[in-house]
C-alpha positions as CSV (number, residue, x, y, z in Angstrom):
1,M,31.5,21.1,-0.7
2,K,35.1,20.4,0.2
3,F,36.3,17.1,1.6
4,I,38.8,16.9,4.5
5,V,40.0,13.3,4.8
6,I,41.5,12.4,8.2
7,V,44.1,9.5,8.0
8,G,46.6,8.1,10.5
9,P,47.7,5.0,12.4
10,A,45.4,3.5,15.1
11,G,45.4,5.6,18.2
12,S,46.7,8.8,16.5
13,G,43.5,10.7,17.3
14,K,41.6,10.7,14.0
15,S,38.1,10.6,15.6
16,T,39.1,13.2,18.2
17,L,40.4,15.5,15.6
18,T,37.3,15.0,13.4
19,G,35.0,16.3,16.2
20,E,37.3,19.1,17.4
21,L,38.1,20.4,13.9
22,A,34.4,20.3,12.9
23,S,33.4,22.3,15.9
24,H,36.3,24.7,15.5
25,I,35.4,25.4,11.8
26,E,31.7,25.8,12.7
27,S,32.6,28.5,15.2
28,Y,33.6,30.6,12.2
29,G,30.3,30.1,10.4
30,P,30.7,27.4,7.8
31,V,28.5,24.3,7.7
32,V,30.5,21.1,8.5
33,A,29.3,17.5,8.0
34,R,30.9,14.8,10.0
35,L,31.2,11.5,8.0
36,N,32.2,8.3,9.8
37,F,33.8,6.2,7.1
38,D,34.8,3.4,9.4
39,P,32.5,0.4,9.2
40,A,34.3,-1.2,12.2
41,A,33.9,1.7,14.6
42,E,32.6,0.7,18.0
43,S,32.1,4.2,19.4
44,I,32.4,7.7,18.0
45,P,33.2,10.7,20.2
46,Y,31.2,13.2,18.1
47,D,27.7,13.7,16.6
48,V,27.7,11.9,13.3
49,D,25.9,13.4,10.3
50,V,26.5,10.5,7.9
51,D,27.5,7.1,9.2
52,V,28.6,4.3,6.8
53,R,27.6,1.7,9.4
54,K,24.0,2.4,8.3
55,Y,24.9,0.6,5.1
56,V,27.5,-1.9,6.1
57,T,29.5,-3.0,9.1
58,A,32.6,-5.1,9.6
59,Q,30.6,-7.2,12.1
60,E,28.3,-8.4,9.3
61,F,31.3,-9.9,7.5
62,M,32.7,-11.4,10.7
63,A,29.4,-13.2,11.2
64,R,30.0,-14.8,7.8
65,G,33.3,-16.3,9.1
66,L,35.9,-13.6,8.2
67,G,38.5,-12.4,10.7
68,P,38.6,-8.8,11.9
69,N,41.0,-7.6,9.2
70,G,39.3,-9.5,6.4
71,A,35.9,-8.2,7.6
72,L,37.1,-4.6,7.5
73,I,38.6,-5.0,4.0
74,A,35.4,-6.6,2.7
75,A,33.2,-3.9,4.4
76,V,35.3,-1.0,2.9
77,D,35.2,-2.6,-0.5
78,S,31.4,-3.0,-0.3
79,L,31.0,0.7,0.4
80,I,31.4,1.3,-3.4
81,N,27.8,0.1,-3.7
82,H,26.6,2.9,-1.4
83,V,28.8,5.9,-2.3
84,F,26.2,7.6,-4.5
85,E,23.6,7.4,-1.8
86,I,26.1,8.9,0.7
87,R,26.9,11.7,-1.7
88,D,23.2,12.4,-2.2
89,I,22.7,12.8,1.6
90,L,25.7,15.1,1.9
91,E,24.5,17.2,-1.0
92,D,21.2,17.6,0.7
93,I,23.0,18.8,3.8
94,K,24.8,21.3,1.6
95,P,27.9,21.6,3.9
96,D,30.9,23.8,3.2
97,Y,33.2,21.1,4.4
98,V,32.8,17.3,4.9
99,I,35.3,15.8,7.4
100,V,35.8,12.1,6.7
101,D,36.9,10.0,9.7
102,T,38.7,7.0,8.1
103,P,39.2,3.5,9.6
104,G,41.5,3.0,12.5
105,Q,43.4,0.3,10.7
106,M,45.0,2.7,8.2
107,E,47.0,0.0,6.4
108,L,43.8,-1.9,5.6
109,F,42.2,1.3,4.2
110,A,45.0,3.1,2.4
111,Y,47.1,0.2,1.1
112,R,44.4,-2.0,-0.3
113,H,42.7,-1.3,-3.6
114,G,39.2,-0.7,-2.2
115,G,40.0,2.2,0.2
116,P,41.4,4.7,-2.4
117,L,38.8,3.6,-4.9
118,V,35.9,4.2,-2.6
119,L,37.4,7.5,-1.4
120,D,37.9,8.7,-5.0
121,A,34.3,7.9,-5.8
122,L,33.1,9.7,-2.7
123,T,35.0,12.9,-3.5
124,H,34.8,12.9,-7.3
125,G,34.2,16.3,-8.7
126,Y,34.8,18.1,-5.3
127,P,38.0,19.5,-3.9
128,S,39.6,17.3,-1.3
129,L,42.7,17.0,0.8
130,T,44.2,14.6,3.3
131,I,45.3,15.4,6.9
132,F,47.8,12.8,8.1
133,L,48.2,12.5,11.8
134,I,51.6,11.7,13.4
135,D,51.2,10.8,17.1
136,A,53.4,13.0,19.4
137,I,55.1,9.8,20.7
138,F,56.9,9.5,17.4
139,L,58.9,12.6,18.1
140,E,61.1,10.9,20.7
141,N,64.1,10.3,18.4
142,A,65.2,10.6,14.8
143,S,64.4,7.0,14.0
144,S,60.7,7.5,15.0
145,I,60.4,10.8,13.2
146,I,61.8,9.5,9.9
147,S,59.7,6.4,10.1
148,A,56.5,8.5,10.7
149,L,57.3,10.9,7.8
150,T,58.1,8.0,5.5
151,L,54.8,6.5,6.3
152,A,53.1,9.8,5.7
153,S,54.8,10.0,2.3
154,S,53.6,6.6,1.3
155,V,50.0,7.5,2.2
156,A,50.3,10.6,0.0
157,V,51.4,8.3,-2.9
158,R,48.4,6.0,-2.2
159,L,45.7,8.6,-1.8
160,R,47.1,11.1,-4.4
161,R,45.7,14.3,-3.1
162,P,47.0,17.4,-1.3
163,Q,48.2,16.3,2.2
164,I,48.8,18.3,5.3
165,N,50.9,16.6,7.9
166,V,50.1,17.3,11.5
167,I,51.3,16.1,14.9
168,S,48.5,15.2,17.3
169,K,48.5,15.4,21.1
170,A,50.9,18.4,20.9
171,D,50.1,19.3,24.5
172,L,52.2,16.3,25.6
173,L,55.3,17.7,24.0
174,P,58.0,19.6,25.9
175,P,58.3,23.3,24.9
176,E,61.7,22.8,23.2
177,V,60.2,20.2,20.9
178,L,57.0,22.1,20.2
179,N,58.6,25.5,19.7
180,E,62.0,24.7,18.4
181,M,62.3,21.3,16.8
182,I,59.0,21.0,15.0
183,P,59.3,24.3,13.1
184,R,62.7,23.1,11.8
185,L,61.6,19.7,10.5
186,G,61.0,21.2,7.0
187,E,64.4,22.8,7.0
188,E,66.5,20.8,4.5
189,G,69.3,18.9,6.3
190,F,67.7,19.0,9.7
191,L,66.6,15.4,9.8
192,E,70.1,14.4,8.9
193,S,71.4,16.4,11.8
194,L,69.1,14.5,14.1
195,V,70.4,11.2,12.8
196,D,73.9,12.3,13.7
197,T,72.9,12.7,17.3
198,E,71.9,9.0,17.6
199,E,75.2,7.3,18.5
200,S,73.7,3.8,19.0
201,L,72.8,3.3,15.3
202,D,74.5,0.6,13.3
203,P,76.0,1.6,10.0
204,Y,73.3,0.1,7.8
205,T,70.5,1.7,9.7
206,R,72.3,5.1,9.8
207,T,72.8,5.0,6.0
208,L,69.2,4.0,5.4
209,M,67.9,6.8,7.6
210,L,70.1,9.4,6.0
211,N,69.0,8.3,2.5
212,L,65.3,8.4,3.5
213,S,65.8,11.9,5.0
214,T,67.4,13.1,1.8
215,A,64.7,11.6,-0.3
216,L,61.9,13.3,1.7
217,Y,63.6,16.7,1.3
218,K,64.4,16.1,-2.4
219,A,60.8,15.3,-3.1
220,G,59.7,18.5,-1.4
221,F,57.4,16.4,0.8
222,I,57.9,17.6,4.4
223,G,57.0,21.3,4.1
224,E,55.1,22.7,7.1
225,I,54.2,20.3,9.9
226,I,51.5,21.6,12.2
227,P,51.2,20.5,15.8
228,I,47.6,20.3,17.1
229,S,45.9,19.9,20.4
230,A,42.4,20.6,21.8
231,T,44.1,22.3,24.8
232,I,45.9,24.7,22.5
233,P,43.2,26.4,20.5
234,E,45.6,28.4,18.3
235,T,46.9,25.1,16.8
236,L,43.4,24.4,15.4
237,D,43.4,28.0,14.0
238,A,46.7,27.2,12.3
239,L,45.3,24.0,10.8
240,Y,42.2,25.6,9.6
241,A,44.2,28.4,8.0
242,K,46.4,25.8,6.2
243,I,43.3,24.0,5.0
244,Q,41.9,27.2,3.5
245,Q,45.3,28.0,2.0
246,V,45.5,24.6,0.3
247,F,41.9,24.7,-1.0
248,S,42.3,28.3,-2.3
249,G,45.6,27.4,-4.1
250,G,46.7,30.9,-3.4
251,E,50.4,30.2,-3.6
252,E,52.8,27.8,-5.2
253,Y,52.9,24.6,-3.1
254,K,55.3,21.6,-3.0
255,Y,54.0,18.2,-4.0
256,Y,51.9,17.4,-1.0
257,D,50.3,20.9,-1.0
258,V,49.5,21.2,-4.7
259,V,45.8,21.2,-5.5
260,R,45.3,18.0,-7.6
261,R,44.3,18.5,-11.2
262,D,42.7,15.6,-13.0
């Protein structure tokens, strides 16, 4: 059993990818379990195999007087009481892969103590990786790209497991971005060249962006970024191939690709 944890900002397409990727992997034969890990989810666009809302919901905590954010935090924290039961159900299913659809409010999941703690308990003893979604709208300019990649790097620090960075809704991108710019993002110095094209930047912002870009390359974080779209089936093939590659540990990876060793 291998865990694929889907993470990204609200609206980036986590639930959509969970359903699409699960079906795509199943078309090759493996058994895939879909785990909804969002206790605040109102609707889910795929058939759920295990749903944490069976054990706890954010609405329960809102009924006790908490606001939406506080209720989600409390609900995620309380999942620690149900992790072993969820693991037992998954082990009975005997899937090759478990795709974990995390809460839409990523900052309340990844940056609080409870989210990473519960996730570690869920995946303990099994290989796991993170897929971080970058919405295609963030490829409009250098500022947005660097902001998105910096956010992705902070999630990697918080969740501490191999991370594959993907761009969702790739069908919305023009061909020159999809076929020319994205493949070059991992090329050292390319982000800095994009910064140089933004003439409206003030000196402080330009310096900050250049330093962030340099730090991302120096850390070896960016690597390969995979564009994905349900309307471009070969992109899901590329993502599945990368998942297999990371889990197999068949080559020497940079930080975000290295299979974690406890």
